[in-house]
MARTORTOR-230873 format. One record per atom (N, C-alpha, C, CB): residue number from 1; atom name; y, z, x. Coordinates in Angstrom, 2 decimals. Glycine has a CB too. Layout:
BEGIN
- NUM,CA,Y,Z,X .
...
***
This chain:
BEGIN
- 1,N,8.40,2.34,-15.84 .
- 1,CA,9.30,3.19,-15.09 .
- 1,C,8.78,3.33,-13.66 .
- 1,CB,9.45,4.58,-15.77 .
- 2,N,9.63,3.14,-12.71 .
- 2,CA,9.22,3.29,-11.31 .
- 2,C,9.98,4.43,-10.66 .
- 2,CB,9.44,1.97,-10.53 .
- 3,N,9.36,4.98,-9.63 .
- 3,CA,9.97,6.05,-8.85 .
- 3,C,10.04,5.56,-7.41 .
- 3,CB,9.17,7.40,-8.96 .
- 4,N,11.18,5.74,-6.78 .
- 4,CA,11.38,5.31,-5.41 .
- 4,C,11.32,6.52,-4.47 .
- 4,CB,12.73,4.56,-5.26 .
- 5,N,10.50,6.40,-3.41 .
- 5,CA,10.39,7.45,-2.40 .
- 5,C,10.94,6.90,-1.08 .
- 5,CB,8.90,7.94,-2.24 .
- 6,N,11.68,7.70,-0.36 .
- 6,CA,12.10,7.35,1.00 .
- 6,C,11.52,8.44,1.90 .
- 6,CB,13.69,7.25,1.15 .
- 7,N,10.50,8.07,2.67 .
- 7,CA,9.75,9.04,3.46 .
- 7,C,10.10,8.93,4.93 .
- 7,CB,8.26,8.83,3.26 .
- 8,N,10.23,10.06,5.58 .
- 8,CA,10.46,10.10,7.03 .
- 8,C,9.11,10.23,7.72 .
- 8,CB,11.42,11.28,7.43 .
- 9,N,8.75,9.22,8.49 .
- 9,CA,7.49,9.23,9.22 .
- 9,C,7.78,9.18,10.72 .
- 9,CB,6.57,8.04,8.79 .
- 10,N,6.76,9.36,11.52 .
- 10,CA,6.93,9.28,12.97 .
- 10,C,7.21,7.84,13.42 .
- 10,CB,5.69,9.82,13.69 .
- 11,N,7.05,6.89,12.50 .
- 11,CA,7.33,5.48,12.79 .
- 11,C,8.72,5.06,12.33 .
- 11,CB,6.28,4.59,12.13 .
- 12,N,9.35,5.89,11.51 .
- 12,CA,10.65,5.56,10.93 .
- 12,C,10.60,5.79,9.43 .
- 12,CB,11.05,4.09,11.24 .
- 13,N,11.72,5.54,8.76 .
- 13,CA,11.80,5.73,7.31 .
- 13,C,11.04,4.62,6.59 .
- 13,CB,13.28,5.76,6.84 .
- 14,N,10.21,5.01,5.63 .
- 14,CA,9.44,4.04,4.84 .
- 14,C,9.79,4.25,3.37 .
- 14,CB,7.90,4.21,5.07 .
- 15,N,10.09,3.15,2.68 .
- 15,CA,10.39,3.19,1.26 .
- 15,C,9.14,2.77,0.49 .
- 15,CB,11.61,2.26,0.92 .
- 16,N,8.81,3.58,-0.54 .
- 16,CA,7.64,3.34,-1.38 .
- 16,C,8.09,3.37,-2.83 .
- 16,CB,6.52,4.39,-1.11 .
- 17,N,7.67,2.38,-3.58 .
- 17,CA,7.93,2.33,-5.02 .
- 17,C,6.64,2.66,-5.74 .
- 17,CB,8.49,0.93,-5.46 .
- 18,N,6.71,3.61,-6.66 .
- 18,CA,5.53,4.07,-7.40 .
- 18,C,5.69,3.70,-8.87 .
- 18,CB,5.32,5.60,-7.23 .
- 19,N,4.66,3.12,-9.46 .
- 19,CA,4.70,2.73,-10.87 .
- 19,C,3.33,2.96,-11.48 .
- 19,CB,5.13,1.24,-11.03 .
- 20,N,3.29,3.15,-12.79 .
- 20,CA,2.03,3.33,-13.48 .
- 20,C,1.52,4.75,-13.38 .
- 20,CB,1.00,2.38,-12.96 .
- 21,N,0.26,4.92,-13.78 .
- 21,CA,-0.33,6.25,-13.73 .
- 21,C,-1.82,6.14,-13.47 .
- 21,CB,-0.06,7.03,-15.03 .
- 22,N,-2.39,7.24,-13.10 .
- 22,CA,-3.81,7.30,-12.76 .
- 22,C,-4.00,8.16,-11.54 .
- 22,CB,-4.38,5.89,-12.52 .
- 23,N,-5.24,8.56,-11.30 .
- 23,CA,-5.54,9.44,-10.17 .
- 23,C,-5.49,8.73,-8.84 .
- 23,CB,-6.89,10.07,-10.36 .
- 24,N,-6.23,7.63,-8.73 .
- 24,CA,-6.33,6.92,-7.45 .
- 24,C,-5.45,5.69,-7.48 .
- 24,CB,-7.81,6.53,-7.16 .
- 25,N,-4.50,5.60,-6.56 .
- 25,CA,-3.56,4.48,-6.60 .
- 25,C,-4.12,3.20,-5.98 .
- 25,CB,-2.29,4.85,-5.89 .
- 26,N,-3.47,2.11,-6.34 .
- 26,CA,-3.66,0.82,-5.69 .
- 26,C,-2.47,0.67,-4.75 .
- 26,CB,-3.76,-0.38,-6.75 .
- 27,N,-2.75,0.47,-3.48 .
- 27,CA,-1.69,0.30,-2.49 .
- 27,C,-1.39,-1.19,-2.34 .
- 27,CB,-2.09,0.92,-1.11 .
- 28,N,-0.15,-1.57,-2.58 .
- 28,CA,0.29,-2.96,-2.43 .
- 28,C,1.04,-3.09,-1.11 .
- 28,CB,1.19,-3.41,-3.64 .
- 29,N,0.48,-3.88,-0.20 .
- 29,CA,1.06,-4.04,1.13 .
- 29,C,1.46,-5.49,1.32 .
- 29,CB,0.06,-3.59,2.23 .
- 30,N,2.71,-5.70,1.63 .
- 30,CA,3.24,-7.06,1.84 .
- 30,C,2.81,-7.61,3.19 .
- 30,CB,4.77,-7.06,1.73 .
- 31,N,2.95,-8.90,3.36 .
- 31,CA,2.65,-9.56,4.63 .
- 31,C,3.84,-9.49,5.58 .
- 31,CB,2.25,-11.01,4.40 .
- 32,N,3.65,-10.04,6.76 .
- 32,CA,4.69,-10.04,7.79 .
- 32,C,5.93,-10.80,7.30 .
- 32,CB,4.16,-10.65,9.10 .
- 33,N,7.08,-10.30,7.61 .
- 33,CA,8.40,-10.85,7.27 .
- 33,C,8.72,-10.77,5.78 .
- 33,CB,8.47,-12.29,7.73 .
- 34,N,7.95,-10.03,5.00 .
- 34,CA,8.20,-9.90,3.57 .
- 34,C,8.55,-8.45,3.24 .
- 34,CB,6.96,-10.36,2.76 .
- 35,N,8.57,-8.13,1.96 .
- 35,CA,8.83,-6.76,1.52 .
- 35,C,8.06,-6.51,0.23 .
- 35,CB,10.37,-6.52,1.31 .
- 36,N,8.22,-5.32,-0.32 .
- 36,CA,7.53,-4.98,-1.57 .
- 36,C,8.00,-5.86,-2.73 .
- 36,CB,7.75,-3.52,-1.91 .
- 37,N,9.12,-6.53,-2.55 .
- 37,CA,9.65,-7.41,-3.60 .
- 37,C,8.69,-8.55,-3.96 .
- 37,CB,10.98,-8.00,-3.17 .
- 38,N,7.76,-8.89,-3.06 .
- 38,CA,6.80,-9.95,-3.39 .
- 38,C,5.91,-9.55,-4.56 .
- 38,CB,5.92,-10.28,-2.15 .
- 39,N,5.84,-8.25,-4.86 .
- 39,CA,5.01,-7.77,-5.96 .
- 39,C,5.81,-7.53,-7.24 .
- 39,CB,4.31,-6.49,-5.55 .
- 40,N,7.10,-7.80,-7.23 .
- 40,CA,7.99,-7.45,-8.34 .
- 40,C,7.47,-7.97,-9.69 .
- 40,CB,9.38,-8.01,-8.08 .
- 41,N,7.06,-9.23,-9.77 .
- 41,CA,6.64,-9.80,-11.05 .
- 41,C,5.36,-9.17,-11.57 .
- 41,CB,6.44,-11.29,-10.91 .
- 42,N,4.53,-8.67,-10.68 .
- 42,CA,3.24,-8.11,-11.09 .
- 42,C,3.29,-6.61,-11.34 .
- 42,CB,2.21,-8.41,-10.05 .
- 43,N,4.34,-5.93,-10.86 .
- 43,CA,4.40,-4.47,-11.03 .
- 43,C,4.33,-4.06,-12.49 .
- 43,CB,5.69,-3.93,-10.40 .
- 44,N,5.10,-4.72,-13.33 .
- 44,CA,5.13,-4.36,-14.75 .
- 44,C,3.78,-4.51,-15.43 .
- 44,CB,6.14,-5.19,-15.48 .
- 45,N,3.13,-5.62,-15.21 .
- 45,CA,1.84,-5.89,-15.84 .
- 45,C,0.75,-4.99,-15.28 .
- 45,CB,1.45,-7.36,-15.65 .
- 46,N,0.67,-4.90,-13.97 .
- 46,CA,-0.40,-4.11,-13.34 .
- 46,C,-0.23,-2.62,-13.57 .
- 46,CB,-0.45,-4.40,-11.86 .
- 47,N,1.02,-2.15,-13.73 .
- 47,CA,1.24,-0.72,-13.90 .
- 47,C,0.75,-0.22,-15.26 .
- 47,CB,2.71,-0.39,-13.74 .
- 48,N,0.43,-1.12,-16.16 .
- 48,CA,-0.15,-0.70,-17.45 .
- 48,C,-1.58,-0.20,-17.26 .
- 48,CB,-0.14,-1.87,-18.45 .
- 49,N,-2.24,-0.68,-16.22 .
- 49,CA,-3.64,-0.35,-15.96 .
- 49,C,-3.86,0.52,-14.74 .
- 49,CB,-4.43,-1.61,-15.81 .
- 50,N,-2.95,0.43,-13.78 .
- 50,CA,-3.15,1.07,-12.49 .
- 50,C,-1.94,1.90,-12.09 .
- 50,CB,-3.44,0.03,-11.43 .
- 51,N,-2.18,2.86,-11.23 .
- 51,CA,-1.09,3.54,-10.53 .
- 51,C,-0.86,2.74,-9.26 .
- 51,CB,-1.42,5.07,-10.22 .
- 52,N,0.35,2.25,-9.06 .
- 52,CA,0.67,1.35,-7.96 .
- 52,C,1.61,2.01,-6.96 .
- 52,CB,1.30,0.08,-8.49 .
- 53,N,1.35,1.76,-5.69 .
- 53,CA,2.25,2.16,-4.62 .
- 53,C,2.59,0.89,-3.84 .
- 53,CB,1.61,3.27,-3.68 .
- 54,N,3.82,0.44,-3.92 .
- 54,CA,4.26,-0.75,-3.19 .
- 54,C,5.24,-0.28,-2.12 .
- 54,CB,4.93,-1.81,-4.15 .
- 55,N,4.90,-0.53,-0.86 .
- 55,CA,5.74,-0.02,0.23 .
- 55,C,6.41,-1.15,0.99 .
- 55,CB,4.90,0.83,1.18 .
- 56,N,7.50,-0.78,1.64 .
- 56,CA,8.13,-1.64,2.65 .
- 56,C,7.72,-1.06,4.00 .
- 56,CB,9.72,-1.71,2.49 .
- 57,N,6.97,-1.81,4.76 .
- 57,CA,6.57,-1.35,6.09 .
- 57,C,7.79,-1.20,6.99 .
- 57,CB,5.54,-2.33,6.71 .
- 58,N,7.69,-0.44,8.07 .
- 58,CA,8.84,-0.29,8.98 .
- 58,C,9.40,-1.65,9.42 .
- 58,CB,8.42,0.52,10.22 .
- 59,N,10.73,-1.76,9.37 .
- 59,CA,11.39,-2.99,9.77 .
- 59,C,11.41,-4.07,8.70 .
- 59,CB,10.73,-3.53,10.99 .
- 60,N,10.98,-3.74,7.49 .
- 60,CA,10.91,-4.70,6.39 .
- 60,C,11.61,-4.12,5.16 .
- 60,CB,9.44,-5.06,6.06 .
- 61,N,12.18,-4.98,4.34 .
- 61,CA,12.79,-4.54,3.08 .
- 61,C,13.79,-3.43,3.27 .
- 61,CB,11.73,-4.11,2.12 .
- 62,N,13.62,-2.37,2.47 .
- 62,CA,14.55,-1.23,2.50 .
- 62,C,14.16,-0.14,3.48 .
- 62,CB,14.66,-0.64,1.13 .
- 63,N,13.02,-0.31,4.16 .
- 63,CA,12.61,0.68,5.16 .
- 63,C,13.43,0.52,6.43 .
- 63,CB,11.11,0.55,5.48 .
- 64,N,13.49,1.59,7.21 .
- 64,CA,14.23,1.54,8.47 .
- 64,C,13.44,0.83,9.55 .
- 64,CB,14.59,2.94,8.93 .
- 65,N,14.12,0.50,10.63 .
- 65,CA,13.44,-0.08,11.78 .
- 65,C,12.51,0.95,12.40 .
- 65,CB,14.46,-0.60,12.82 .
- 66,N,11.53,0.47,13.11 .
- 66,CA,10.60,1.36,13.80 .
- 66,C,11.34,2.17,14.86 .
- 66,CB,9.44,0.56,14.45 .
- 67,N,10.98,3.43,14.99 .
- 67,CA,11.59,4.28,16.01 .
- 67,C,11.13,3.86,17.41 .
- 67,CB,11.24,5.76,15.76 .
- 68,N,9.91,3.38,17.51 .
- 68,CA,9.35,2.89,18.77 .
- 68,C,8.62,1.59,18.47 .
- 68,CB,8.38,3.95,19.42 .
- 69,N,9.30,0.48,18.68 .
- 69,CA,8.76,-0.83,18.31 .
- 69,C,7.40,-1.10,18.94 .
- 69,CB,9.73,-1.92,18.72 .
- 70,N,7.21,-0.73,20.20 .
- 70,CA,5.94,-1.02,20.87 .
- 70,C,4.79,-0.22,20.27 .
- 70,CB,6.06,-0.72,22.36 .
- 71,N,5.09,0.91,19.66 .
- 71,CA,4.05,1.72,19.01 .
- 71,C,3.77,1.25,17.59 .
- 71,CB,4.47,3.19,18.99 .
- 72,N,4.80,0.85,16.86 .
- 72,CA,4.67,0.57,15.44 .
- 72,C,4.33,-0.88,15.12 .
- 72,CB,5.93,0.94,14.75 .
- 73,N,4.95,-1.83,15.78 .
- 73,CA,4.78,-3.24,15.40 .
- 73,C,3.52,-3.87,15.99 .
- 73,CB,6.00,-4.05,15.83 .
- 74,N,2.41,-3.21,15.73 .
- 74,CA,1.08,-3.72,16.07 .
- 74,C,0.21,-3.46,14.84 .
- 74,CB,0.48,-3.04,17.38 .
- 75,N,-0.95,-4.09,14.76 .
- 75,CA,-1.84,-3.82,13.62 .
- 75,C,-2.20,-2.34,13.53 .
- 75,CB,-3.12,-4.65,13.73 .
- 76,N,-2.68,-1.73,14.63 .
- 76,CA,-2.99,-0.29,14.54 .
- 76,C,-1.75,0.55,14.23 .
- 76,CB,-3.62,0.19,15.84 .
- 77,N,-0.60,0.17,14.75 .
- 77,CA,0.63,0.92,14.49 .
- 77,C,1.04,0.86,13.03 .
- 77,CB,1.75,0.41,15.36 .
- 78,N,0.98,-0.33,12.43 .
- 78,CA,1.33,-0.46,11.02 .
- 78,C,0.31,0.24,10.14 .
- 78,CB,1.44,-1.94,10.64 .
- 79,N,-0.96,0.17,10.51 .
- 79,CA,-1.99,0.89,9.76 .
- 79,C,-1.74,2.39,9.84 .
- 79,CB,-3.41,0.54,10.29 .
- 80,N,-1.35,2.88,11.01 .
- 80,CA,-1.05,4.29,11.18 .
- 80,C,0.17,4.69,10.34 .
- 80,CB,-0.80,4.61,12.66 .
- 81,N,1.18,3.83,10.30 .
- 81,CA,2.37,4.11,9.49 .
- 81,C,2.00,4.20,8.01 .
- 81,CB,3.45,3.02,9.71 .
- 82,N,1.15,3.28,7.54 .
- 82,CA,0.71,3.30,6.14 .
- 82,C,-0.12,4.54,5.85 .
- 82,CB,-0.10,2.04,5.80 .
- 83,N,-0.99,4.92,6.77 .
- 83,CA,-1.81,6.11,6.61 .
- 83,C,-0.95,7.37,6.55 .
- 83,CB,-2.83,6.22,7.76 .
- 84,N,0.04,7.44,7.44 .
- 84,CA,0.97,8.58,7.44 .
- 84,C,1.76,8.64,6.14 .
- 84,CB,1.92,8.49,8.64 .
- 85,N,2.21,7.48,5.67 .
- 85,CA,2.95,7.40,4.41 .
- 85,C,2.10,7.94,3.27 .
- 85,CB,3.38,5.95,4.13 .
- 86,N,0.83,7.52,3.20 .
- 86,CA,-0.05,8.00,2.13 .
- 86,C,-0.27,9.50,2.23 .
- 86,CB,-1.39,7.27,2.19 .
- 87,N,-0.38,10.02,3.44 .
- 87,CA,-0.52,11.46,3.62 .
- 87,C,0.68,12.23,3.10 .
- 87,CB,-0.75,11.77,5.08 .
- 88,N,1.88,11.71,3.35 .
- 88,CA,3.10,12.36,2.87 .
- 88,C,3.18,12.34,1.35 .
- 88,CB,4.33,11.68,3.47 .
- 89,N,2.54,11.34,0.74 .
- 89,CA,2.51,11.26,-0.72 .
- 89,C,1.34,12.06,-1.30 .
- 89,CB,2.41,9.80,-1.17 .
- 90,N,0.55,12.69,-0.44 .
- 90,CA,-0.58,13.48,-0.89 .
- 90,C,-1.78,12.65,-1.31 .
- 90,CB,-0.16,14.32,-2.02 .
- 91,N,-1.88,11.44,-0.79 .
- 91,CA,-2.97,10.55,-1.16 .
- 91,C,-4.03,10.51,-0.07 .
- 91,CB,-2.45,9.14,-1.45 .
- 92,N,-5.16,11.13,-0.30 .
- 92,CA,-6.25,11.09,0.65 .
- 92,C,-7.24,9.99,0.33 .
- 92,CB,-6.96,12.42,0.68 .
- 93,N,-7.13,9.44,-0.88 .
- 93,CA,-8.06,8.38,-1.30 .
- 93,C,-7.28,7.29,-2.00 .
- 93,CB,-9.16,8.95,-2.23 .
- 94,N,-7.83,6.08,-1.94 .
- 94,CA,-7.27,4.94,-2.64 .
- 94,C,-8.34,4.33,-3.52 .
- 94,CB,-6.72,3.88,-1.65 .
- 95,N,-7.91,3.73,-4.61 .
- 95,CA,-8.82,2.95,-5.42 .
- 95,C,-9.07,1.63,-4.71 .
- 95,CB,-8.25,2.71,-6.85 .
- 96,N,-8.02,0.96,-4.28 .
- 96,CA,-8.12,-0.24,-3.48 .
- 96,C,-6.76,-0.58,-2.93 .
- 96,CB,-8.67,-1.41,-4.30 .
- 97,N,-6.73,-1.47,-1.97 .
- 97,CA,-5.46,-1.95,-1.44 .
- 97,C,-5.39,-3.44,-1.72 .
- 97,CB,-5.31,-1.65,0.09 .
- 98,N,-4.19,-3.90,-2.03 .
- 98,CA,-4.01,-5.29,-2.40 .
- 98,C,-2.91,-5.90,-1.57 .
- 98,CB,-3.70,-5.43,-3.89 .
- 99,N,-3.07,-7.13,-1.22 .
- 99,CA,-2.08,-7.86,-0.44 .
- 99,C,-2.76,-8.59,0.69 .
- 99,CB,-1.01,-6.91,0.09 .
- 100,N,-2.04,-9.44,1.32 .
- 100,CA,-2.58,-10.21,2.44 .
- 100,C,-1.78,-9.86,3.67 .
- 100,CB,-2.52,-11.76,2.15 .
- 101,N,-2.01,-8.67,4.20 .
- 101,CA,-1.17,-8.16,5.26 .
- 101,C,-1.92,-7.93,6.55 .
- 101,CB,-0.52,-6.90,4.84 .
- 102,N,-1.23,-8.15,7.66 .
- 102,CA,-1.80,-7.86,8.97 .
- 102,C,-1.92,-6.37,9.23 .
- 102,CB,-0.96,-8.49,10.05 .
- 103,N,-1.33,-5.54,8.35 .
- 103,CA,-1.38,-4.09,8.56 .
- 103,C,-2.80,-3.55,8.45 .
- 103,CB,-0.48,-3.40,7.57 .
- 104,N,-3.66,-4.24,7.73 .
- 104,CA,-5.01,-3.71,7.53 .
- 104,C,-5.83,-3.95,8.77 .
- 104,CB,-5.68,-4.36,6.29 .
- 105,N,-5.71,-3.06,9.69 .
- 105,CA,-6.50,-3.09,10.90 .
- 105,C,-7.79,-2.37,10.57 .
- 105,CB,-5.75,-2.43,12.12 .
- 106,N,-8.86,-3.12,10.44 .
- 106,CA,-10.11,-2.59,9.91 .
- 106,C,-10.57,-1.28,10.53 .
- 106,CB,-11.16,-3.60,10.09 .
- 107,N,-10.52,-1.17,11.81 .
- 107,CA,-11.05,0.05,12.42 .
- 107,C,-10.29,1.28,11.97 .
- 107,CB,-11.01,-0.06,13.94 .
- 108,N,-8.97,1.16,11.87 .
- 108,CA,-8.14,2.28,11.48 .
- 108,C,-8.25,2.55,9.98 .
- 108,CB,-6.67,2.02,11.87 .
- 109,N,-8.13,1.48,9.20 .
- 109,CA,-8.09,1.63,7.75 .
- 109,C,-9.41,2.16,7.22 .
- 109,CB,-7.76,0.30,7.09 .
- 110,N,-10.51,1.56,7.65 .
- 110,CA,-11.80,1.97,7.13 .
- 110,C,-12.17,3.39,7.57 .
- 110,CB,-12.87,1.01,7.58 .
- 111,N,-11.67,3.82,8.70 .
- 111,CA,-11.92,5.19,9.14 .
- 111,C,-11.22,6.18,8.21 .
- 111,CB,-11.45,5.39,10.61 .
- 112,N,-10.02,5.84,7.76 .
- 112,CA,-9.26,6.73,6.90 .
- 112,C,-9.58,6.58,5.42 .
- 112,CB,-7.80,6.50,7.11 .
- 113,N,-9.94,5.39,5.00 .
- 113,CA,-10.22,5.12,3.59 .
- 113,C,-11.50,4.30,3.48 .
- 113,CB,-9.03,4.38,2.92 .
- 114,N,-12.65,4.89,3.86 .
- 114,CA,-13.88,4.13,3.96 .
- 114,C,-14.37,3.53,2.65 .
- 114,CB,-14.94,4.99,4.51 .
- 115,N,-14.07,4.12,1.54 .
- 115,CA,-14.59,3.58,0.29 .
- 115,C,-13.58,2.73,-0.46 .
- 115,CB,-15.03,4.71,-0.60 .
- 116,N,-12.38,2.54,0.11 .
- 116,CA,-11.40,1.71,-0.58 .
- 116,C,-11.78,0.25,-0.43 .
- 116,CB,-9.97,1.97,-0.02 .
- 117,N,-11.24,-0.56,-1.29 .
- 117,CA,-11.56,-1.99,-1.30 .
- 117,C,-10.27,-2.77,-1.12 .
- 117,CB,-12.29,-2.40,-2.61 .
- 118,N,-10.32,-3.88,-0.41 .
- 118,CA,-9.16,-4.74,-0.24 .
- 118,C,-9.31,-5.96,-1.14 .
- 118,CB,-8.99,-5.17,1.24 .
- 119,N,-8.21,-6.42,-1.71 .
- 119,CA,-8.22,-7.65,-2.49 .
- 119,C,-6.80,-8.20,-2.52 .
- 119,CB,-8.76,-7.40,-3.94 .
- 120,N,-6.64,-9.38,-3.07 .
- 120,CA,-5.30,-9.94,-3.23 .
- 120,C,-4.71,-9.41,-4.54 .
- 120,CB,-5.32,-11.52,-3.22 .
- 121,N,-3.39,-9.42,-4.66 .
- 121,CA,-2.79,-8.95,-5.91 .
- 121,C,-3.11,-9.91,-7.05 .
- 121,CB,-1.26,-8.81,-5.75 .
- 122,N,-3.36,-11.19,-6.74 .
- 122,CA,-3.76,-12.15,-7.78 .
- 122,C,-5.13,-11.78,-8.32 .
- 122,CB,-3.78,-13.59,-7.21 .
- 123,N,-6.03,-11.31,-7.46 .
- 123,CA,-7.36,-10.89,-7.90 .
- 123,C,-7.26,-9.73,-8.87 .
- 123,CB,-8.23,-10.51,-6.70 .
- 124,N,-6.33,-8.81,-8.60 .
- 124,CA,-6.10,-7.69,-9.51 .
- 124,C,-5.65,-8.17,-10.87 .
- 124,CB,-5.07,-6.73,-8.93 .
- 125,N,-4.88,-9.23,-10.88 .
- 125,CA,-4.25,-9.74,-12.09 .
- 125,C,-5.23,-10.47,-12.99 .
- 125,CB,-3.12,-10.67,-11.72 .
- 126,N,-6.36,-10.91,-12.45 .
- 126,CA,-7.34,-11.65,-13.26 .
- 126,C,-7.98,-10.75,-14.29 .
- 126,CB,-8.42,-12.28,-12.37 .
- 127,N,-8.65,-11.37,-15.25 .
- 127,CA,-9.24,-10.64,-16.36 .
- 127,C,-10.35,-9.68,-15.93 .
- 127,CB,-9.79,-11.61,-17.37 .
- 128,N,-10.96,-9.90,-14.77 .
- 128,CA,-12.05,-9.01,-14.34 .
- 128,C,-11.53,-7.83,-13.53 .
- 128,CB,-13.07,-9.78,-13.52 .
- 129,N,-10.24,-7.57,-13.54 .
- 129,CA,-9.67,-6.49,-12.75 .
- 129,C,-10.27,-5.13,-13.11 .
- 129,CB,-8.16,-6.44,-12.93 .
- 130,N,-10.56,-4.92,-14.37 .
- 130,CA,-11.14,-3.63,-14.78 .
- 130,C,-12.52,-3.43,-14.16 .
- 130,CB,-11.24,-3.56,-16.31 .
- 131,N,-13.32,-4.50,-14.09 .
- 131,CA,-14.64,-4.37,-13.48 .
- 131,C,-14.52,-4.11,-11.98 .
- 131,CB,-15.47,-5.63,-13.73 .
- 132,N,-13.59,-4.77,-11.31 .
- 132,CA,-13.37,-4.55,-9.88 .
- 132,C,-13.02,-3.08,-9.66 .
- 132,CB,-12.25,-5.48,-9.33 .
- 133,N,-12.11,-2.58,-10.49 .
- 133,CA,-11.64,-1.21,-10.36 .
- 133,C,-12.78,-0.21,-10.56 .
- 133,CB,-10.53,-0.93,-11.35 .
- 134,N,-13.54,-0.38,-11.63 .
- 134,CA,-14.61,0.56,-11.94 .
- 134,C,-15.70,0.54,-10.88 .
- 134,CB,-15.21,0.25,-13.30 .
- 135,N,-16.08,-0.64,-10.44 .
- 135,CA,-17.16,-0.79,-9.47 .
- 135,C,-16.81,-0.18,-8.12 .
- 135,CB,-17.49,-2.24,-9.29 .
- 136,N,-15.53,-0.17,-7.77 .
- 136,CA,-15.13,0.27,-6.43 .
- 136,C,-14.37,1.58,-6.42 .
- 136,CB,-14.30,-0.78,-5.80 .
- 137,N,-14.38,2.28,-7.51 .
- 137,CA,-13.63,3.53,-7.60 .
- 137,C,-14.18,4.57,-6.61 .
- 137,CB,-13.68,4.09,-9.04 .
- 138,N,-13.28,5.24,-5.95 .
- 138,CA,-13.66,6.28,-5.00 .
- 138,C,-13.80,7.58,-5.77 .
- 138,CB,-12.61,6.41,-3.84 .
- 139,N,-14.91,8.28,-5.61 .
- 139,CA,-15.13,9.50,-6.38 .
- 139,C,-15.10,10.74,-5.57 .
- 139,CB,-16.40,9.44,-7.10 .
***
């Protein structure tokens, strides 16, 4: 079962799909010119083990266009939009983030989520996903 959120941020409307359960979510971030739909096949399987948040960044998928393109459509801008989105969802910590996206601007992301880990969604899907999760859990 998934829940769809449409959040109003200072960057524009962001759509987030939530699936699974658990305290610390795995954030699934799509790459440029894509949407959260790239994770569709894996949502069902991964949600058995993890709480997942799959978002459409501003200007992608079902999210609205950026309110200020010059502010949002940069690495720091997209990282800020994702950080704001997580704040609106009440998420101060992540278990890890998955995807191959330009949004992960290291300076911004690591400042806000220093103990989170980045990986590909395929890495999550492998048999050692439980060990990755346990080893990198934020406490």
